[in-house]
C-alpha positions in Angstrom: -8.9 -4.8 -15.6 -10.2 -7.6 -17.7 -10.9 -10.5 -15.3 -10.0 -13.1 -18.0 -6.4 -11.9 -18.0 -5.8 -12.4 -14.3 -2.7 -14.2 -13.3 -3.3 -17.4 -11.4 -0.3 -19.0 -9.5 -2.3 -21.0 -7.0 -4.7 -23.7 -8.2 -8.2 -23.9 -6.6 -7.1 -27.1 -4.9 -4.1 -25.3 -3.3 -6.2 -22.4 -2.1 -8.6 -24.9 -0.5 -5.7 -26.7 1.1 -4.2 -23.5 2.4 -7.6 -22.6 3.9 -8.0 -26.0 5.5 -4.5 -26.0 7.0 -5.1 -22.5 8.3 -8.2 -23.8 10.1 -6.0 -26.6 11.5 -3.4 -24.1 12.7 -5.9 -21.8 14.4 -7.8 -24.7 16.1 -5.0 -27.2 16.9 -2.0 -24.9 17.4 -3.7 -21.6 18.3 -2.5 -18.0 18.5 -0.6 -16.3 21.3 -2.7 -13.3 22.4 -1.0 -10.8 24.7 -4.0 -8.7 25.3 -6.5 -9.5 28.1 -9.1 -7.4 26.3 -8.7 -9.5 23.1 -8.7 -12.8 25.0 -12.0 -11.8 26.7 -13.6 -11.0 23.3 -12.4 -14.2 21.7 -13.4 -16.3 24.7 -16.9 -14.8 24.7 -17.1 -15.4 21.0 -16.5 -19.2 21.4 -12.8 -19.6 21.3 -10.9 -21.9 23.7 -8.4 -20.2 25.9 -5.3 -21.8 27.6 -3.4 -19.1 29.3 -2.4 -16.7 26.5 -2.9 -19.3 23.8 -6.3 -19.0 22.0 -7.7 -21.8 19.9 -10.2 -20.8 17.2 -12.9 -23.6 16.5 -13.0 -24.3 12.8 -16.8 -24.0 12.6 -16.6 -20.5 14.1 -13.9 -19.4 11.7 -15.9 -20.8 8.7 -19.0 -19.0 9.9 -17.3 -15.7 10.3 -15.5 -16.1 7.0 -18.9 -16.4 5.3 -19.9 -12.9 6.3 -20.2 -10.8 3.2 -18.0 -7.7 3.5 -19.0 -4.4 1.8 -16.5 -2.7 -0.4 -13.8 -0.8 1.5 -14.2 2.9 0.8 -11.6 5.4 1.9 -12.4 9.1 1.8 -10.2 12.2 1.7 -10.6 15.4 3.6 -11.6 17.1 0.3 -14.4 14.7 -0.6 -12.5 12.3 -2.9 -13.0 8.6 -2.3 -11.5 5.3 -3.4 -13.5 2.1 -3.5 -12.1 -1.4 -3.7 -13.6 -4.2 -5.7 -14.3 -2.0 -8.8 -11.5 -3.5 -10.9 -9.3 -0.5 -10.3 -5.8 -1.0 -8.9 -4.7 1.7 -6.5 -1.2 2.4 -5.1 0.2 4.0 -2.0 3.7 4.6 -0.6 5.8 2.5 1.7 5.3 2.7 5.4 7.1 4.7 8.1 10.9 4.5 8.1 13.6 6.6 9.8 16.0 7.4 7.0 16.2 9.1 3.6 18.4 7.9 0.8 19.8 11.3 -0.2 20.6 11.3 -3.9 22.7 14.4 -3.6 25.2 12.8 -1.2 24.7 9.2 -2.1 24.3 8.3 1.6 21.5 7.8 4.0 20.5 10.5 6.5 18.0 10.7 9.3 14.5 11.7 8.2 13.4 15.1 9.5 10.1 16.8 10.1 10.5 18.9 6.9 10.8 15.6 5.0 7.5 14.5 6.4 5.9 17.6 4.8 7.9 17.6 1.5 7.4 13.9 0.7 3.7 14.1 1.2 3.5 17.2 -0.9 5.4 15.4 -3.6 3.0 12.4 -3.5 0.1 14.7 -3.7 1.3 15.7 -7.2 2.0 12.2 -8.4 -1.0 10.9 -10.3 -0.4 7.1 -9.8 0.0 7.3 -6.0 -3.7 7.3 -5.0 -3.5 7.4 -1.2 -0.7 8.4 1.2 0.4 6.7 4.4 2.9 8.4 6.9 6.1 7.7 5.1 8.8 8.6 7.7 9.3 8.9 11.4 10.8 12.3 11.8 13.9 11.9 13.9 14.1 15.6 15.0 11.0 15.4 17.3 10.3 13.5 20.4 10.1 9.7 19.6 6.7 9.4 21.3 5.3 12.1 19.0 7.0 11.1 15.7 4.0 9.3 14.1 1.6 12.1 15.2 3.8 14.7 13.6 3.9 12.6 10.4 0.1 12.3 10.5 -0.3 16.0 10.9 1.9 16.7 8.0 0.0 14.2 5.9 -3.3 15.8 6.7 -1.9 19.2 5.9 0.0 18.4 2.7 -2.3 16.1 0.6 -5.9 16.1 -0.4 -5.6 12.3 -1.1 -7.0 9.7 1.4 -4.9 8.8 4.4 -4.0 5.1 4.2 -2.9 3.3 7.4 -0.9 3.7 9.5 0.5 0.9 11.5 0.3 2.4 15.0 2.5 1.3 17.9 0.0 1.9 20.6 -3.6 2.6 21.5 -2.7 6.1 22.4 -1.3 6.8 18.9 -4.5 5.4 17.3 -6.7 7.7 19.5 -4.7 10.8 18.8 -4.8 10.2 15.0 -8.5 9.6 15.4 -8.9 13.0 17.1 -7.0 14.6 14.2 -9.4 12.9 11.8 -12.4 14.0 13.9 -11.1 17.6 13.8 -11.2 17.4 10.0 -14.4 15.5 9.6 -16.3 17.6 12.2 -18.3 14.9 14.1 -18.1 11.2 14.8 -21.1 10.3 12.7 -19.5 11.8 9.6 -16.2 10.1 10.3 -17.8 6.7 10.7 -19.8 7.1 7.5 -16.9 8.5 5.6 -13.7 7.3 7.2 -10.6 9.3 6.2 -8.0 6.9 7.5 -7.6 3.2 8.3 -5.6 1.3 11.0 -3.2 -1.5 10.5 -3.0 -4.4 12.9 0.3 -6.3 12.6 0.4 -9.8 14.1 3.9 -10.7 15.3 5.0 -13.8 13.4 4.7 -16.6 14.2 1.0 -16.5 15.3 1.1 -13.8 18.0 -1.2 -10.9 18.5 0.8 -8.2 20.5 -0.9 -6.2 23.1 -0.5 -2.7 21.7 -1.3 -3.5 18.1 -4.4 -5.6 18.9 -5.9 -3.2 21.4 -5.5 -0.3 18.9 -7.3 -2.5 16.4 -10.1 -3.4 18.9 -10.6 0.3 19.7 -10.6 1.1 16.0 -13.1 -1.6 15.1 -15.4 -0.3 17.9 -15.3 3.1 16.3 -15.9 1.9 12.7 -12.4 2.4 11.4 -11.4 0.1 8.6 -8.8 -2.4 9.7 -5.9 -3.8 7.8 -4.7 -7.3 8.8 -1.0 -6.8 8.2 1.2 -9.7 9.1 4.9 -9.4 8.2 6.4 -13.0 8.4 9.9 -13.7 7.1 10.2 -17.1 5.4 12.8 -19.3 7.1 13.0 -17.0 10.1 9.5 -16.3 11.5 7.6 -18.6 9.1 8.3 -21.8 7.1 10.8 -21.3 4.3 8.6 -22.8 1.6 6.3 -20.4 -0.3 3.2 -22.6 0.4 4.1 -23.0 4.0 4.8 -19.3 4.7 1.6 -18.4 2.8 -0.4 -20.7 5.0 1.0 -19.2 8.2 0.4 -15.7 6.9 -3.1 -16.7 6.0 -3.8 -18.0 9.5 -2.5 -14.7 10.9 -4.8 -12.7 8.7 -7.7 -14.8 9.7 -6.9 -14.3 13.4 -7.3 -10.6 13.0 -10.4 -11.0 10.8 -12.0 -13.2 13.5 -11.3 -10.7 16.3 -12.7 -7.8 14.2 -15.9 -9.7 13.2 -16.6 -10.7 16.8 -16.5 -7.0 17.7 -18.5 -5.6 14.7 -19.1 -7.7 11.5 -19.8 -4.5 9.5 -16.2 -3.2 10.0 -14.2 -3.8 6.8 -10.9 -5.7 6.9 -8.1 -5.8 4.3 -5.9 -8.7 3.5 -2.7 -6.7 3.8 0.0 -9.4 3.3 3.6 -8.5 3.8 5.4 -11.8 3.5 9.2 -11.3 2.9 11.9 -13.7 1.6 15.5 -13.2 2.9 18.8 -14.0 1.3 19.7 -16.8 3.6 23.4 -16.5 2.6 23.6 -13.2 4.4 20.6 -13.2 6.7 19.3 -10.0 5.1 15.5 -9.3 4.8 15.6 -6.7 2.1 12.9 -7.9 -0.3 12.7 -7.3 -4.0 13.3 -10.9 -5.2 11.0 -12.9 -7.4 9.8 -15.0 -4.4 8.2 -11.8 -2.9 6.5 -11.0 -6.2 5.1 -14.6 -6.3 4.0 -14.4 -2.7 2.2 -11.1 -3.3 0.3 -12.5 -6.3 -0.7 -15.6 -4.3 -1.9 -13.4 -1.4 -4.2 -11.6 -3.8 -5.8 -14.9 -4.7 -6.2 -15.8 -1.1 -7.8 -12.4 -0.4 -10.2 -13.0 -3.2 -11.1 -16.4 -1.7 -12.3 -14.6 1.4 -13.8 -11.7 -0.5 -11.5 -9.3 1.3 -9.7 -6.2 -0.1 -6.2 -7.1 -1.1 -3.2 -4.9 -0.2 0.2 -6.3 -1.0 3.8 -5.3 -1.8 4.2 -3.6 -5.1 7.5 -1.9 -6.0 10.1 -3.5 -3.7 13.9 -3.8 -4.0 16.9 -4.7 -2.0 19.0 -2.1 -3.8 19.8 1.2 -2.1 20.1 3.4 -5.1 18.0 4.0 -8.2 20.0 1.7 -10.5 19.3 -1.2 -12.9 18.6 -3.7 -10.1 16.0 -1.3 -8.6 14.2 -1.1 -11.9 14.3 -4.9 -12.4 13.2 -5.7 -8.9 10.4 -3.1 -8.8 8.9 -3.9 -12.1 8.7 -7.6 -11.2 7.3 -7.0 -7.7 4.7 -4.6 -9.1 3.7 -6.4 -12.3 2.9 -9.9 -10.8 0.4 -8.8 -8.1 -1.1 -6.2 -10.5 -1.7 -9.0 -13.0 -3.3 -11.0 -10.2 -5.7 -8.1 -9.6 -4.7 -6.7 -6.3 -6.8 -3.8 -5.0 -3.8 -2.0 -3.6 -0.1 -2.0 -4.3 2.2 -0.8 -1.5 5.8 0.3 -1.5 6.3 3.4 -3.5 9.5 5.3 -2.7 11.1 2.4 -0.9 14.7 1.3 -1.2 16.7 -1.4 0.6 13.6 -3.6 1.4 11.7 -0.6 2.7 14.3 0.4 5.3 14.8 3.8 3.7 13.0 6.0 1.2 13.9 8.3 -1.6 12.3 11.4 -3.1 13.5 10.4 -6.6 12.3 6.9 -6.2 8.8 8.1 -5.5 8.8 9.8 -8.9 10.3 6.7 -10.6 7.8 4.3 -8.9 5.0 6.6 -10.0 6.2 5.9 -13.6 6.5 2.2 -12.9 2.8 2.2 -11.8 1.9 4.1 -15.0 3.5 1.4 -17.2 2.0 -1.5 -15.2 -1.5 0.1 -15.2 -1.1 0.6 -19.0 -0.3 -3.0 -19.5 -3.7 -3.9 -18.0 -5.8 -1.5 -20.0 -8.3 -2.5 -22.7 -7.6 -2.4 -26.4 -10.6 -0.8 -28.2 -9.3 1.7 -30.7 -10.3 1.0 -34.3 -11.7 -2.4 -33.2 -14.3 -2.4 -36.0 -12.0 -1.7 -38.9 -8.7 -2.9 -37.5 -6.8 -0.5 -39.7 -8.1 -2.0 -42.9 -9.2 1.4 -44.4 -5.9 3.0 -43.5 -3.9 0.2 -45.0 -6.0 0.2 -48.2 -5.6 4.0 -48.6 -1.9 3.9 -48.1 -1.4 1.0 -50.5 -3.7 2.3 -53.2 -2.8 5.9 -53.0 0.9 5.3 -52.4 0.6 7.7 -49.4 1.9 7.5 -45.9 0.4 6.6 -42.5 2.0 9.6 -40.9 -0.6 12.1 -42.3 -3.5 9.6 -42.6 -6.7 10.6 -40.8 -6.5 7.3 -38.8 -3.1 8.3 -37.4 -4.4 11.8 -36.5 -7.5 10.4 -34.9 -5.6 8.1 -32.6 -2.4 10.0 -32.1 -3.3 10.9 -28.5 -5.1 7.7 -27.7 -4.9 6.4 -24.1 -3.7 3.2 -25.6 -0.4 4.9 -26.6 1.5 5.2 -23.3 3.9 7.9 -24.7 0.9 10.1 -25.6 -0.4 10.0 -22.0 2.9 10.8 -20.4 4.4 13.6 -22.5 6.8 15.7 -20.6 5.9 14.0 -17.3 8.0 10.9 -18.2 11.4 10.5 -16.5 12.6 8.1 -19.2 14.3 8.8 -22.5 12.6 8.2 -25.8 14.4 10.8 -28.0 17.2 8.8 -29.5 20.9 9.3 -28.9 21.2 12.8 -30.4 18.2 14.0 -28.5 19.5 12.4 -25.3 22.8 14.3 -25.8 21.0 17.5 -26.4 19.0 17.0 -23.3 22.2 16.9 -21.2 22.8 13.1 -21.2 20.7 12.6 -18.1 19.8 9.4 -16.4 16.4 8.6 -15.2 17.5 9.4 -11.6 18.8 12.8 -12.8 15.5 13.7 -14.4 13.6 12.4 -11.4 15.6 14.7 -9.2 14.8 17.7 -11.4 11.1 16.7 -11.2 11.2 16.5 -7.4 12.6 20.0 -7.2 10.0 21.4 -9.7 7.1 19.8 -7.9 8.2 21.0 -4.4 8.7 24.5 -5.8 5.5 24.8 -7.8 2.9 22.3 -6.6 -0.1 23.8 -4.7 -1.9 21.7 -2.1 -5.5 22.4 -1.2 -5.0 24.0 2.3 -6.7 23.0 5.5 -8.9 25.6 7.1 -6.8 27.6 9.6 -8.9 26.5 12.6 -8.5 22.9 11.6 -4.7 23.3 11.4 -4.7 24.9 14.8 -6.7 22.0 16.1 -4.1 19.5 14.8 -1.4 21.5 16.5 -3.4 21.5 19.8 -3.7 17.7 19.7 0.0 17.3 19.4 0.5 19.7 22.4 -1.9 17.6 24.4 -0.1 14.4 23.4 3.2 16.0 24.4 1.9 16.7 27.9 0.3 13.2 28.2 3.0 11.1 26.5 6.2 13.0 27.0 6.0 15.3 30.0 4.3 12.6 32.1 7.3 10.3 31.8 
């Protein structure tokens, strides 16, 4: 993306002020840390500890923030890789939820193991979803194993990189690592070419919970990329103002960054901001409003200030069906952070503020990404002549542009979005009569047909049989250790 076109909502003075206030928060107020392991690391690194409250000296934070981080590179099991900091914007789906918005019934239902496989297979076929995170907790398996089943289905049903997940315990992180190790073959290869990352979610306000932080510590010691993923809610778990909530979120990200860099400065950390704004009239935290889009764009600027990979909400909505509100919400929440230059946009497939997911919405969000990425492309066609020769020919020869060589040359240009989409588009561009002839279908109708077609026809590059058996064996071990032992 052209750097000159980047959207700037925060001034440089505001960014410096947020940074300074974050230093004040970390040093004077401190962070509640519920892990003795983390407290020991932070104390040994120079932090002041008062019970479970850890105070981060500003000079230490400044010093660790100055460490130059290498680009975050995420690999897939088939050799693909995605590298941040190249100017490309990548997208992944929303995180693990428990329900499916069923378009056929118009109601929500519990997510099942078959959904974990089908949704991943669907995303494997969608060009503008570049990495996949476990999208649902299957509700028809043991709760202790739900994430592990979701991870297994992800490894089986996509050849794209595995993004995330947000684990709930150290044990989950270790079992997923064993799955990744089964695929990579050995620890050296997995460290050099990580095929998954781990999210560490501070509990707002300013708390590092035991399970999350100990999984992150273990991950950092094993060279796994870490996402600092705070999820504050303005007016509820953070100040209600945009600048105030951004500052608290920034301090929470820095707390995770400090911990990881005290363990291993070479481990990459992502600025994975998830600040949400509720409708205070109802107390609902459903997302999708313009405040969320603004907060995501601002978070990108803050991530750039620290030279960290940015990962923020993209397509978000408080609507529960694929309607006009969904389109309005999702385009706004995708476009602003994309214009700010985010490395990653999260949220594909989400409805109702990411409390449920939809097969059809994944397809529609894939098209929203396509449009937004198209907005940010370069304009280079015919830049020498700027159409002069074609205009001259048409005017002097009383001909038409339709059959002119200039039109034929650029008819399938990447600058023409309709040319790049073709039959893949789920929108209508045929006019009224063509729409009637096509069955008078809505975008959701066409998306539903596309879902059925992909799930029927799409082929995923399979895992080797012995690797698939190895993943199954890991789940069986987890069942004995996590379920049977209780």
